[in-house]
C-alpha positions, 0 to 999 in steps of 0.5 A: 847265136849268130849276130846276123840272126836278129829278126823274128817274124810273127805269122798272125794278126797282132804281135803280142806285147810280151813278144815285143818287150822280150824282143826289144830286151834281146835286141831283136826286131819283130814284124807281123805277116799274114800272107806266106805266099812270097815268104822266104826263109833263107834270109841271113837275119831270120831267127824265128818264125812264130805262128799264132794259134789263137783266136781267128788264127787257130783255124789257119795255123796248121796250114801255115805250119805245113807250108813253112815246114814243107814248102818254105823249108824254114827248119832246114834253113836253121830257123826256129819254127814255133806255134804260140797260143795263150791256150797251151794245150792248143799249141801242143795239139798243133805241134803234135798234128804237124809232127804226125803229118810231116815228122818234123818237131817244132816248139810249142809255147804259151803266149807269155813273157817267160815263154818268149824269153826262153825260146828266143835265146835259142842257141842253135841259130847259126849258121844261116844259108848262103844262097849265093854259094855256087854248088852243082845240082845234087839230083844225079846223086839221088834216086828218083824217090829221094828228090826231096832229100836232094833239095834239103841237102842242098840247103844244108850244104849252103849252111855248112859252107856258107863262108865260101863262094863255090864248092865242087862235090864228088860222090864217094864210093863204098857208102851203101846206106840209101839214106846217106850220101858222102862227098869229097868237097873242094871249097873255094873262096877269094879270101882263104885257100883250104884243104878238101873236106868230106861232107856226110848227109843223112838222117838227122838222128843218125848224124846227131848220134855220130856227132855226139859219139865223136865228142864223147868217145873219139875227140879226146881218146884217139890222138889227133894224127890218127883220126880225121877231125870233125869240124864241129862248127860246120855241123848243121841240122834241118828238120829231118836231115843233117850234114856232118863235115870233117877234114879230108884225109889227104896225102894218104892211101886207103888201106885196100889201095895200100895193101895192093902194093905193100910188101910189109904191112905188119907195122901199119897194123901195129900202128892201127891197134896200138896207136889209133885204137890203143887208148880204147883197147888198153882200157879193156875190162873183163866180163863173164859172158856168153859171146854167142848169146850176146850177139844173138840177143842183140839181133833179136832185140833190134828185130823185135823193136821194129827196126828197119832193115837199114837200122838192123844192118847198122846196129846188129853184128848178126844179120836177120837169119831170113836174109841168110836163106839164099846163101844157105841154100846155095851152100847146101848144094856143096855140103848137105850137112850144113846147119840152117840159120835157125840152127846156127842161132840156137848154137850161138845162143847156147854157148856157155859163159866165159870171161871175155875182155870188152872195150870201146870199139870202132864198130865198122873197122873196114878197109874203107875207113882206114887210111895210111899216110904216105911214106909212114906207118901212121894210120888214120881212122874215119867214120865213127858212126858205129862207135861208142859201145862196149863189145868184145876185144875181138870185134874190131880185128875180126871185122878188119880181117874179114874186110881185107880177106873178102873185099880187098883186091891186089894190084891186078884187081883180083880178090883172094881166091876160094882156095886161100879163103878156105885155108885162112878160115880152117880152124883153129884161127889162133895162132896163125899157122905158117901161111906161105903166100907173100901177099900184103893182104895175108901178111896184114891178116897174120899181124892182125891175128898176132895182135889179137892173140897178144892182147888176150883174145882167145881162139874161141872168141876170135873164131866166133867173131870171125864167123859172125862177120862171115855170116854178115857178109853172107846175108842177102844184100840190101843194095841191088848193085851188090848182087851178082852171080859171082857175089852169090857164090862168094856168100855161099862160101862164107856161110860154109866157112862160118859153119866150119869155124863154129863147128855146130853139132 
């Protein structure tokens, strides 16, 4: 608990004696208010706001809670918001009503000494917002329907960077989730110069999961030089959104920029899989499993759970088959014998079980999440939001390969041609045949396949994971800005290539 947060506000008529006693023991001050008209939650010393739900206050409690949650943004400012009643069921009823109306979870407690003692030792009270922090308006980074999120994220940034006097923000490209934003942050202070940061704002539950994944699977498993460290003291959570801060990867090139000019990227690929991901991959365990059925069941389970399209895209390797229909229809104009998405799913689900190596995976190992340090072969990983799960040893190399093949551009800003893609994805994929083109991207792909084969990934498993990633690329985009006639043709091509690799009957 921050030493500065030592004030409790009671919203109601009379402060309970038990609350006064507990606050005195804990070194807290308590004050009572009944009018919220001019109340502000951004005071640095404010620890908690407790709303009375007893007696005459009960009829006013829900309205007060709604104002504190929606308009005053008490939870977003890091303040504990609770409702109190000697009748505990009444307090829980008000808690449920507020959550139903706003989605915000507050605490409900009975008006007893033990309850006050439990809640006022709250460990998540720091840091408070710095309302004097100078930062640019976020409104231009959000769509019109996201204006509420921009207001909340401004508050969260004032908390995450409360020890600075000014921050400058630059929205980073490549983040296609409509619910999250990623900025490069230049922070300024009259006292301490510092390196840039990266701040990611998004849904509270998503960033909480990413933070816990980092602590459980990344912090002690991936050596420090190979990852951008999350700055745990700057992780702040509001009612429904959060901000997660990490160090900016400086003095480095993003992998796609590196490959555009690289003449020999093989050692960088070795550094990535042996160094950054080595601890995970060396701990692989073998399982008797049908990989095709595994990924079909993963997709079907998420679909039946009612997951949103965005959640499906984050958590399922295979896309919703309905989103493959446009690519299938276009691809069928070139080859009328191509199987439908439903037939592909049936084929994958029917594949027999084999022994497969499984390990912890990064889960989103694309060219935007890998950096190469200047004048070295060392790689740095970022964005572990998809990590912490056991999947096929082929998952990460196949994802990185298709990311390079389909989205990396050369120094002239050209993607790999249709002819090269057709030769790259003509089965069998392992071992890679003599590919004569001298290009940083195809050289990197060659080494990725060598790496996968050397680790014990079979040709069938690698081909299946490549096909899954091709199908993922082929699906109809969630973000309209990714849609174009040229991209539609490329999606049709990847659908056709996936079918050729899977060799469906």
